[in-house]
RODOSE-931982 format. One record per residue: x, y, z of N, C-alpha, C in turn; residue in one letter. Coordinates in Angstrom, 1 decimal. Atoms other than C-alpha are relative to their C-alpha. Layout:
# residues N
+--------+--------+--------+--------+--------+--------+--------+--------+--------+------+
|     nu |     nv |     nw |    cau |    cav |    caw |     cu |     cv |     cw | type |
+--------+--------+--------+--------+--------+--------+--------+--------+--------+------+
|      X |      Y |      Z |      X |      Y |      Z |      X |      Y |      Z |    A |
...
+--------+--------+--------+--------+--------+--------+--------+--------+--------+------+
//
This chain:
# residues 183
+--------+--------+--------+--------+--------+--------+--------+--------+--------+------+
|     nu |     nv |     nw |    cau |    cav |    caw |     cu |     cv |     cw | type |
+--------+--------+--------+--------+--------+--------+--------+--------+--------+------+
|    0.9 |   -1.1 |    0.0 |    0.0 |    0.0 |    0.0 |    1.0 |    1.2 |    0.0 |    M |
|   -0.8 |   -1.3 |    0.2 |    1.5 |    3.2 |   -1.2 |   -0.8 |    1.1 |    0.3 |    Q |
|    0.8 |   -1.1 |   -0.4 |    0.5 |    6.4 |    0.3 |    0.6 |    1.1 |   -0.9 |    Q |
|   -0.4 |   -1.1 |    0.7 |    0.6 |    9.4 |   -1.8 |    0.0 |    1.3 |    0.6 |    N |
|   -0.2 |   -1.1 |   -0.8 |    1.9 |   12.3 |    0.0 |    0.4 |    1.2 |   -0.8 |    Q |
|   -0.5 |   -1.2 |    0.8 |    2.1 |   15.7 |   -1.6 |    0.4 |    1.0 |    1.0 |    T |
|   -0.6 |   -1.2 |   -0.9 |    4.4 |   18.1 |    0.1 |    0.1 |    1.2 |   -0.9 |    T |
|   -0.1 |   -1.2 |    0.7 |    4.2 |   21.6 |   -1.0 |    1.5 |    0.6 |    0.4 |    Q |
|   -1.4 |   -0.4 |   -0.1 |    7.8 |   22.8 |   -1.5 |   -0.1 |    1.6 |   -0.2 |    S |
|    0.1 |   -1.4 |    0.1 |    8.5 |   26.5 |   -1.1 |    1.6 |    0.4 |   -0.6 |    N |
|   -1.3 |   -0.2 |    0.5 |   11.4 |   27.4 |   -3.6 |    0.8 |    1.1 |    0.6 |    P |
|   -0.7 |   -1.1 |   -0.7 |   12.3 |   30.5 |   -1.8 |    0.4 |   -0.1 |    1.5 |    G |
|   -0.2 |    0.1 |   -1.4 |   12.6 |   29.2 |    1.7 |    1.4 |    0.0 |    0.4 |    Q |
|   -1.4 |    0.1 |   -0.3 |   16.3 |   28.4 |    1.6 |    0.7 |    1.5 |   -0.1 |    V |
|   -0.5 |   -1.4 |    0.2 |   17.1 |   31.9 |    0.2 |   -0.6 |    0.9 |    1.1 |    L |
|    0.6 |   -0.8 |   -1.0 |   14.8 |   33.4 |    2.8 |    0.8 |   -0.2 |    1.3 |    G |
|   -0.7 |    0.3 |   -1.3 |   16.6 |   31.6 |    5.7 |    1.4 |    0.6 |   -0.2 |    I |
|   -1.4 |   -0.6 |    0.1 |   20.1 |   32.7 |    4.3 |   -0.1 |    1.6 |    0.1 |    V |
|    0.2 |   -1.5 |   -0.1 |   18.7 |   36.3 |    3.7 |   -0.2 |    0.5 |    1.3 |    G |
|    0.3 |   -0.4 |   -1.4 |   17.4 |   36.4 |    7.3 |    1.3 |    0.0 |    0.9 |    L |
|   -1.4 |    0.2 |   -0.8 |   20.7 |   35.1 |    8.7 |    0.8 |    1.3 |   -0.3 |    V |
|   -0.8 |   -1.1 |    0.5 |   22.6 |   37.7 |    6.7 |   -0.5 |    1.3 |    0.6 |    L |
|    0.7 |   -1.1 |   -0.6 |   20.1 |   40.4 |    7.7 |    0.3 |    0.3 |    1.5 |    G |
|   -0.3 |    0.1 |   -1.4 |   20.4 |   39.5 |   11.4 |    1.5 |    0.4 |    0.3 |    I |
|   -1.6 |   -0.4 |   -0.3 |   24.3 |   39.6 |   11.2 |    0.2 |    1.5 |   -0.4 |    L |
|   -0.2 |   -1.6 |    0.4 |   24.1 |   43.0 |    9.4 |   -0.5 |    0.8 |    1.2 |    A |
|    0.6 |   -0.9 |   -1.0 |   21.8 |   44.4 |   12.0 |    0.9 |    0.0 |    1.3 |    A |
|   -0.7 |    0.1 |   -1.2 |   23.9 |   43.2 |   14.9 |    1.4 |    0.6 |   -0.1 |    I |
|   -1.4 |   -0.7 |    0.1 |   27.4 |   44.1 |   13.5 |   -0.1 |    1.5 |   -0.2 |    V |
|    0.2 |   -1.4 |    0.3 |   26.0 |   47.5 |   12.4 |    0.1 |    0.9 |    1.3 |    S |
|    0.0 |   -0.8 |   -1.3 |   25.9 |   48.6 |   16.0 |    1.4 |   -0.1 |    0.7 |    F |
|   -1.4 |    0.0 |   -0.5 |   29.6 |   47.8 |   16.7 |    0.7 |    1.2 |   -0.3 |    I |
|   -0.7 |   -1.3 |    0.4 |   31.5 |   51.0 |   16.8 |    1.3 |   -0.4 |   -0.8 |    P |
|   -1.1 |    0.2 |    1.0 |   34.2 |   51.3 |   14.1 |   -0.1 |   -1.2 |   -0.8 |    C |
|    0.3 |    1.2 |    1.0 |   33.3 |   47.9 |   12.6 |   -1.4 |   -0.1 |   -0.6 |    L |
|    1.4 |    0.1 |    0.5 |   29.6 |   48.5 |   11.9 |    0.0 |    0.5 |   -1.3 |    G |
|    0.2 |   -0.3 |    1.5 |   30.4 |   50.0 |    8.5 |    0.2 |   -1.2 |   -0.8 |    I |
|    0.0 |    1.3 |    0.8 |   31.3 |   46.6 |    7.3 |   -1.2 |   -0.9 |    0.1 |    Y |
|    1.2 |    0.7 |    0.0 |   27.9 |   45.3 |    8.1 |   -0.8 |    0.4 |   -1.3 |    A |
|    0.6 |   -0.4 |    1.4 |   27.0 |   47.0 |    4.6 |    0.0 |   -1.2 |   -0.9 |    I |
|   -0.2 |    1.2 |    0.8 |   28.3 |   43.9 |    2.9 |   -1.0 |   -1.2 |    0.2 |    F |
|    1.1 |    1.1 |   -0.3 |   26.2 |   41.1 |    4.6 |   -1.4 |    0.7 |   -0.2 |    P |
|    1.3 |   -0.6 |    0.2 |   23.3 |   43.6 |    4.5 |   -0.4 |    0.1 |   -1.4 |    G |
|    0.5 |   -0.2 |    1.4 |   23.3 |   44.2 |    0.8 |   -0.3 |   -1.7 |   -0.4 |    I |
|    0.2 |    1.2 |    0.4 |   23.8 |   40.4 |    0.3 |   -1.5 |   -0.5 |    0.6 |    A |
|    1.3 |    0.4 |   -0.6 |   20.7 |   39.8 |    2.7 |   -1.2 |    0.6 |   -0.8 |    G |
|    1.0 |   -0.7 |    0.8 |   18.7 |   42.3 |    0.7 |   -0.4 |   -0.7 |   -1.3 |    I |
|    0.2 |    0.6 |    1.2 |   19.3 |   40.7 |   -2.5 |   -0.6 |   -1.4 |    0.2 |    V |
|    0.6 |    1.3 |   -0.3 |   18.7 |   37.1 |   -1.2 |   -1.4 |    0.1 |    0.5 |    L |
|    1.4 |   -0.2 |   -0.5 |   15.5 |   38.1 |    0.6 |   -0.8 |    0.4 |   -1.1 |    S |
|    0.9 |   -0.5 |    1.2 |   14.2 |   39.9 |   -2.5 |   -0.2 |   -1.3 |   -0.9 |    A |
|    0.1 |    1.1 |    0.9 |   14.9 |   36.8 |   -4.7 |   -1.0 |   -1.0 |    0.8 |    I |
|    0.8 |    0.9 |   -0.8 |   13.3 |   34.7 |   -2.0 |   -1.5 |    0.3 |   -0.1 |    S |
|    1.4 |   -0.6 |    0.1 |   10.2 |   36.9 |   -1.9 |   -0.5 |   -0.2 |   -1.5 |    M |
|    0.4 |    0.1 |    1.3 |   10.0 |   36.9 |   -5.6 |   -0.5 |   -1.5 |   -0.4 |    S |
|    0.5 |    1.4 |    0.2 |   10.0 |   33.1 |   -5.8 |   -1.2 |   -0.5 |    0.8 |    Q |
|    1.1 |    0.3 |   -0.8 |    7.6 |   32.8 |   -2.9 |   -1.4 |    0.5 |   -0.7 |    S |
|    1.3 |   -0.7 |    0.6 |    5.0 |   35.2 |   -4.7 |   -0.3 |   -0.8 |   -1.3 |    V |
|    0.4 |    0.7 |    1.1 |    5.3 |   33.1 |   -7.9 |   -0.8 |   -1.3 |    0.3 |    K |
|    0.6 |    1.2 |   -0.3 |    4.2 |   29.9 |   -6.2 |   -1.1 |    0.1 |    1.2 |    V |
|    1.0 |   -0.4 |   -1.1 |    1.9 |   31.7 |   -3.7 |    0.3 |   -0.8 |    1.3 |    N |
|   -0.5 |    0.6 |   -1.3 |    3.9 |   30.3 |   -0.6 |    0.3 |    1.1 |    1.0 |    A |
|    0.0 |   -0.9 |   -1.0 |    4.4 |   31.9 |    2.6 |    1.4 |    0.9 |   -0.2 |    P |
|   -1.1 |   -1.0 |    0.3 |    6.8 |   35.0 |    2.5 |    0.4 |    0.5 |    1.3 |    K |
|   -0.5 |   -0.5 |   -1.2 |    7.5 |   35.4 |    6.2 |    1.4 |    0.2 |    0.2 |    G |
|   -1.5 |   -0.1 |   -0.2 |   11.2 |   34.6 |    6.2 |    0.6 |    1.0 |   -0.9 |    L |
|   -0.5 |   -0.9 |    1.0 |   11.8 |   36.7 |    3.1 |   -0.3 |    1.4 |    0.6 |    A |
|    0.3 |   -1.3 |   -0.5 |   10.1 |   39.7 |    4.7 |    0.8 |    0.4 |    1.2 |    I |
|   -0.8 |   -0.2 |   -1.2 |   11.9 |   39.3 |    8.0 |    1.5 |    0.3 |   -0.4 |    A |
|   -1.5 |   -0.1 |    0.5 |   15.3 |   38.9 |    6.2 |    0.0 |    1.3 |   -0.7 |    G |
|   -0.1 |   -1.3 |    0.7 |   14.6 |   41.9 |    4.1 |    0.0 |    1.2 |    1.0 |    L |
|   -0.1 |   -1.0 |   -1.0 |   13.7 |   44.1 |    7.1 |    1.2 |    0.1 |    0.8 |    V |
|   -1.3 |    0.1 |   -0.8 |   16.7 |   43.0 |    9.1 |    1.2 |    0.5 |   -0.9 |    C |
|   -1.0 |   -0.3 |    1.0 |   19.0 |   43.4 |    6.1 |    0.0 |    1.5 |   -0.2 |    A |
|    0.2 |   -1.5 |    0.4 |   17.6 |   47.0 |    5.2 |    0.4 |    0.8 |    1.3 |    I |
|   -0.3 |   -0.8 |   -1.3 |   17.9 |   48.2 |    9.0 |    1.5 |   -0.1 |    0.1 |    V |
|   -1.5 |    0.0 |   -0.2 |   21.5 |   46.9 |    9.2 |    0.8 |    0.7 |   -1.0 |    G |
|   -0.7 |   -0.6 |    1.1 |   22.5 |   48.2 |    5.8 |   -0.1 |    1.6 |    0.2 |    T |
|    0.2 |   -1.4 |   -0.2 |   21.0 |   51.6 |    6.7 |    0.9 |    0.6 |    1.2 |    C |
|   -0.8 |   -0.4 |   -1.1 |   22.8 |   51.9 |   10.0 |    1.5 |    0.0 |   -0.3 |    I |
|   -1.3 |    0.1 |    0.5 |   26.1 |   50.7 |    8.4 |    0.4 |    1.1 |   -1.0 |    A |
|   -0.1 |   -1.3 |    1.0 |   25.6 |   53.4 |    5.5 |    0.2 |    1.1 |    0.7 |    G |
|   -0.1 |   -1.3 |   -0.7 |   25.1 |   56.1 |    8.1 |    1.3 |    0.1 |    0.7 |    Y |
|   -1.3 |    0.0 |   -0.7 |   28.3 |   55.0 |   10.0 |    1.1 |    0.3 |   -1.1 |    Q |
|   -0.9 |   -0.2 |    1.1 |   30.1 |   55.0 |    6.6 |    0.0 |    1.5 |   -0.4 |    W |
|    0.1 |   -1.4 |    0.4 |   28.8 |   58.5 |    5.9 |    0.8 |    0.9 |    1.2 |    Y |
|   -0.5 |   -0.7 |   -1.2 |   29.9 |   59.7 |    9.5 |    1.7 |   -0.1 |   -0.1 |    I |
|   -1.5 |    0.1 |    0.1 |   33.5 |   58.2 |    9.1 |    0.6 |    0.7 |   -1.0 |    W |
|   -0.6 |   -0.7 |    1.2 |   34.0 |   59.6 |    5.7 |    0.0 |    1.6 |    0.2 |    G |
|    0.1 |   -1.4 |   -0.4 |   32.8 |   63.1 |    7.0 |    1.2 |    0.4 |    1.0 |    S |
|   -1.0 |   -0.2 |   -1.1 |   35.2 |   62.7 |   10.0 |    1.4 |    0.1 |   -0.8 |    A |
|   -1.2 |    0.1 |    0.7 |   38.1 |   61.8 |    7.6 |    0.2 |    1.3 |   -0.9 |    A |
|   -0.2 |   -1.2 |    0.8 |   37.5 |   64.8 |    5.3 |    0.2 |    1.1 |    1.0 |    K |
|   -0.1 |   -1.0 |   -1.0 |   37.3 |   67.1 |    8.4 |    1.5 |    0.0 |    0.5 |    E |
|   -1.2 |    0.2 |   -0.5 |   40.5 |   65.7 |    9.7 |    1.1 |    0.4 |   -1.0 |    I |
|   -0.9 |   -0.4 |    1.2 |   42.3 |   66.1 |    6.3 |    0.0 |    1.4 |   -0.1 |    T |
|    0.1 |   -1.5 |    0.2 |   41.1 |   69.7 |    6.1 |    0.8 |    0.7 |    1.2 |    K |
|   -0.6 |   -0.5 |   -1.1 |   42.4 |   70.4 |    9.6 |    1.7 |   -0.1 |   -0.2 |    N |
|   -1.4 |    0.4 |    0.2 |   45.8 |   68.8 |    8.8 |    0.6 |    1.1 |   -1.1 |    I |
|   -0.4 |   -1.0 |    1.2 |   46.0 |   70.9 |    5.5 |    0.3 |    1.4 |    0.6 |    D |
|   -0.1 |   -1.3 |   -0.7 |   45.3 |   74.0 |    7.6 |    1.2 |    0.1 |    1.0 |    D |
|   -1.0 |    0.1 |   -0.8 |   47.8 |   73.1 |   10.1 |    1.4 |    0.1 |   -0.7 |    L |
|   -1.2 |   -0.1 |    0.7 |   50.5 |   72.5 |    7.6 |    0.2 |    1.4 |   -0.8 |    E |
|   -0.1 |   -1.2 |    0.6 |   49.7 |   75.8 |    5.9 |    0.5 |    1.0 |    1.1 |    K |
|   -0.5 |   -0.9 |   -1.0 |   50.1 |   77.6 |    9.3 |    1.3 |   -0.3 |    0.3 |    A |
|   -1.3 |    0.2 |   -0.3 |   53.3 |   75.8 |    9.9 |    0.9 |    0.6 |   -1.2 |    G |
|   -0.8 |   -0.5 |    1.0 |   54.6 |   76.9 |    6.5 |    0.0 |    1.5 |    0.1 |    K |
|    0.1 |   -1.5 |   -0.2 |   53.5 |   80.6 |    7.2 |    1.0 |    0.4 |    1.1 |    D |
|   -0.9 |   -0.2 |   -1.2 |   55.3 |   80.3 |   10.6 |    1.5 |   -0.1 |   -0.4 |    F |
|   -1.4 |    0.1 |    0.4 |   58.5 |   79.1 |    9.0 |    0.4 |    1.1 |   -0.8 |    E |
|   -0.3 |   -1.2 |    0.8 |   58.4 |   81.9 |    6.5 |    0.1 |    1.2 |    0.7 |    K |
|   -0.2 |   -1.0 |   -0.8 |   57.8 |   84.4 |    9.2 |    1.3 |    0.0 |    0.8 |    A |
|   -1.4 |    0.4 |   -0.8 |   60.8 |   82.8 |   11.2 |    1.1 |    0.4 |   -0.9 |    E |
|   -1.0 |   -0.4 |    0.9 |   63.0 |   83.2 |    8.2 |    0.1 |    1.5 |   -0.2 |    K |
|    0.0 |   -1.4 |    0.2 |   61.9 |   86.7 |    7.6 |    0.6 |    0.7 |    1.2 |    D |
|   -0.4 |   -0.6 |   -1.3 |   62.6 |   87.5 |   11.3 |    1.6 |   -0.2 |    0.2 |    L |
|   -1.4 |    0.2 |   -0.1 |   66.1 |   85.8 |   11.1 |    0.8 |    0.9 |   -1.0 |    E |
|   -0.6 |   -1.0 |    0.8 |   66.9 |   87.9 |    8.1 |    0.1 |    1.4 |    0.6 |    K |
|    0.1 |   -1.3 |   -0.7 |   65.8 |   91.0 |    9.9 |    1.1 |    0.1 |    1.1 |    L |
|   -0.9 |   -0.1 |   -1.1 |   67.9 |   90.1 |   12.8 |    1.6 |    0.1 |   -0.5 |    D |
|   -1.3 |   -0.1 |    0.5 |   71.0 |   89.5 |   10.7 |    0.3 |    1.4 |   -0.6 |    R |
|   -0.1 |   -1.4 |    0.5 |   70.4 |   92.9 |    9.0 |    0.3 |    0.9 |    1.2 |    E |
|   -0.2 |   -0.9 |   -1.1 |   70.2 |   94.5 |   12.5 |    1.4 |   -0.3 |    0.7 |    L |
|   -1.5 |    0.3 |   -0.5 |   73.5 |   92.7 |   13.6 |    1.0 |    0.7 |   -0.9 |    D |
|   -0.8 |   -0.4 |    1.0 |   75.2 |   93.8 |   10.4 |    0.0 |    1.6 |    0.3 |    K |
|    0.1 |   -1.5 |   -0.3 |   73.9 |   97.6 |   11.1 |    0.7 |    0.3 |    1.3 |    L |
|   -0.5 |   -0.1 |   -1.3 |   75.0 |   97.2 |   14.7 |    1.5 |    0.0 |   -0.1 |    D |
|   -1.5 |    0.3 |    0.1 |   78.5 |   95.9 |   13.7 |    0.6 |    1.3 |   -0.8 |    D |
|   -0.6 |   -1.1 |    0.7 |   78.9 |   98.7 |   11.2 |    0.0 |    1.4 |    0.8 |    N |
|    0.0 |   -1.2 |   -0.9 |   77.9 |  101.4 |   13.7 |    1.0 |    0.0 |    1.1 |    Y |
|   -1.0 |    0.2 |   -0.9 |   80.1 |  100.0 |   16.5 |    1.4 |    0.0 |   -0.5 |    N |
|   -1.4 |    0.0 |    0.6 |   83.0 |   99.4 |   14.3 |    0.6 |    1.3 |   -0.5 |    G |
|   -0.5 |   -1.3 |    0.6 |   83.2 |  103.0 |   12.9 |    0.5 |    0.9 |    1.0 |    S |
|   -0.5 |   -0.9 |   -1.1 |   84.0 |  104.6 |   16.2 |   -0.7 |    1.4 |   -0.1 |    G |
|    0.5 |   -1.3 |    0.2 |   81.7 |  107.3 |   15.1 |   -1.0 |    0.3 |    1.2 |    Y |
|    0.9 |   -0.5 |   -0.9 |   79.9 |  109.2 |   17.8 |   -0.5 |    1.4 |   -0.3 |    S |
|    0.6 |   -1.3 |    0.3 |   77.5 |  112.0 |   17.2 |   -1.3 |    0.3 |    0.8 |    S |
|    1.4 |   -0.3 |   -0.6 |   74.4 |  113.6 |   18.5 |   -1.0 |   -0.9 |   -0.6 |    P |
|    1.0 |    0.9 |    0.6 |   72.5 |  111.3 |   16.1 |    0.1 |   -1.4 |    0.5 |    D |
|   -0.1 |    1.4 |   -0.4 |   73.6 |  108.2 |   17.9 |   -1.2 |   -0.5 |    0.9 |    A |
|    1.3 |    0.4 |   -0.6 |   70.5 |  108.4 |   20.1 |   -1.2 |   -0.4 |   -0.9 |    G |
|    1.0 |    0.3 |    1.0 |   68.4 |  108.3 |   17.0 |    0.3 |   -1.4 |   -0.5 |    D |
|   -0.3 |    1.3 |    0.5 |   70.3 |  105.2 |   15.8 |   -0.3 |   -1.0 |    1.1 |    Y |
|    0.3 |    0.9 |   -0.9 |   70.0 |  103.6 |   19.1 |   -1.6 |   -0.3 |    0.3 |    N |
|    1.3 |    0.1 |    0.0 |   66.3 |  104.3 |   19.1 |   -0.6 |   -1.0 |   -1.2 |    Q |
|    0.4 |    0.8 |    1.2 |   66.0 |  102.8 |   15.6 |    0.2 |   -1.5 |    0.2 |    A |
|   -0.4 |    1.3 |   -0.3 |   67.9 |   99.7 |   16.7 |   -1.0 |   -0.6 |    0.9 |    V |
|    0.9 |    0.5 |   -1.0 |   65.6 |   99.4 |   19.6 |   -1.4 |   -0.3 |   -0.5 |    E |
|    1.4 |    0.1 |    0.6 |   62.3 |  100.0 |   17.6 |    0.2 |   -1.3 |   -1.0 |    D |
|   -0.1 |    1.2 |    0.9 |   63.6 |   97.3 |   14.9 |    0.0 |   -1.2 |    0.8 |    A |
|   -0.1 |    1.2 |   -0.8 |   64.4 |   94.9 |   17.7 |   -1.4 |   -0.3 |    0.5 |    S |
|    1.5 |    0.2 |   -0.6 |   60.8 |   95.5 |   19.2 |   -0.9 |   -0.6 |   -1.1 |    N |
|    0.7 |    0.6 |    1.0 |   59.4 |   94.9 |   15.8 |    0.3 |   -1.5 |   -0.3 |    Q |
|   -0.5 |    1.4 |    0.2 |   61.4 |   91.8 |   15.4 |   -0.8 |   -1.0 |    1.0 |    Y |
|    0.5 |    0.9 |   -1.1 |   60.2 |   90.4 |   18.8 |   -1.5 |    0.0 |   -0.1 |    N |
|    1.4 |    0.1 |    0.1 |   56.6 |   91.4 |   18.1 |   -0.4 |   -0.8 |   -1.1 |    D |
|    0.4 |    1.0 |    1.2 |   56.5 |   89.8 |   14.7 |    0.3 |   -1.5 |    0.4 |    A |
|   -0.3 |    1.3 |   -0.4 |   58.1 |   86.7 |   16.1 |   -1.1 |   -0.6 |    1.0 |    Y |
|    1.1 |    0.4 |   -0.9 |   55.5 |   86.6 |   18.9 |   -1.4 |   -0.1 |   -0.6 |    D |
|    1.3 |    0.1 |    0.7 |   52.6 |   87.2 |   16.5 |    0.1 |   -1.2 |   -0.8 |    D |
|   -0.1 |    1.3 |    0.7 |   53.9 |   84.4 |   14.3 |   -0.2 |   -1.2 |    0.8 |    A |
|    0.1 |    1.1 |   -1.0 |   54.2 |   82.1 |   17.3 |   -1.4 |   -0.2 |    0.4 |    Q |
|    1.4 |    0.1 |   -0.4 |   50.7 |   83.0 |   18.4 |   -0.9 |   -0.5 |   -1.1 |    Q |
|    0.8 |    0.6 |    1.2 |   49.2 |   82.4 |   14.9 |    0.1 |   -1.5 |   -0.1 |    Q |
|   -0.1 |    1.3 |    0.0 |   50.8 |   79.1 |   14.9 |   -0.7 |   -0.7 |    1.1 |    Y |
|    0.9 |    0.6 |   -1.0 |   49.5 |   78.2 |   18.3 |   -1.4 |    0.0 |    0.0 |    N |
|    1.4 |   -0.1 |    0.3 |   46.2 |   79.4 |   17.4 |   -0.6 |   -1.0 |   -1.0 |    D |
|    0.5 |    1.0 |    1.0 |   46.0 |   77.3 |   14.3 |    0.0 |   -1.5 |    0.7 |    A |
|   -0.1 |    1.3 |   -0.5 |   47.1 |   74.2 |   16.3 |   -1.2 |   -0.2 |    1.0 |    I |
|    1.1 |    0.2 |   -0.9 |   44.5 |   74.9 |   19.0 |   -1.3 |    0.0 |   -0.7 |    Q |
|    1.2 |    0.1 |    0.8 |   41.7 |   75.5 |   16.4 |   -0.1 |   -1.5 |   -0.6 |    D |
|    0.1 |    1.5 |    0.5 |   42.5 |   72.1 |   14.8 |   -0.3 |   -1.0 |    1.0 |    A |
|    0.4 |    1.0 |   -1.2 |   42.4 |   70.4 |   18.2 |   -1.3 |    0.1 |    0.3 |    Q |
|    1.3 |   -0.2 |   -0.3 |   39.2 |   72.0 |   18.9 |   -1.0 |   -0.6 |   -0.8 |    N |
|    0.9 |    0.7 |    1.0 |   37.6 |   71.0 |   15.8 |    0.0 |   -1.6 |    0.0 |    Q |
|   -0.1 |    1.4 |   -0.2 |   38.8 |   67.5 |   16.2 |   -0.8 |   -0.5 |    1.3 |    I |
|    0.8 |    0.4 |   -1.1 |   37.5 |   67.4 |   19.8 |   -1.5 |    0.2 |   -0.1 |    D |
|    1.5 |   -0.4 |    0.1 |   34.1 |   68.9 |   18.7 |   -0.6 |   -0.9 |   -1.1 |    N |
|    0.6 |    0.7 |    1.1 |   33.6 |   66.3 |   15.9 |   -0.8 |   -1.1 |    0.7 |    M |
|    0.8 |    1.0 |   -0.5 |   30.7 |   64.0 |   16.5 |    0.1 |   -1.3 |   -0.8 |    D |
|   -0.4 |    1.1 |    0.7 |   32.0 |   60.6 |   15.5 |   -1.0 |   -1.1 |    0.4 |    L |
|    0.9 |    1.1 |   -0.4 |   29.1 |   58.7 |   17.1 |   -1.3 |    0.1 |   -1.0 |    N |
|    1.2 |   -0.1 |    1.0 |   26.1 |   57.7 |   14.7 |   -1.1 |    0.4 |    0.8 |    P |
+--------+--------+--------+--------+--------+--------+--------+--------+--------+------+
//
């Protein structure tokens, strides 16, 4: 006696299970800081497999629960991973911009320092010429005042360049500290 059993097969069931597993994996991994961006890969695979599973289930009028659950989990995980990807990309651009600004400030500082060194050499040369001549006149006070003024300008310019450099470093550090790296 042979029994005739008819079993209804769901051609999308295996793909639905795989899509659900990948979707759950993507959703879980997407919440891990720094690693969540990699959840985009199983998430996309879960979306594709769940969509194929749903398409096959619709064709044979079979249950679509696994496919829908896999699709939802994969979409959620992929969206969270995509958001983290965006945040990390924005942070990298901002850090690169701050580094470029800092390098520019450093070059400006080096240029100002070279200019100040040149001014210092000129002042030393002028001072040597004056002291070596043995010349003393009523204008010596004017010369000493000019040397003192030039020396003060040198010191002021150096202090200003140093302050600009320190301000640029502080601004870059503040921008890095104020960046919101959390999704």
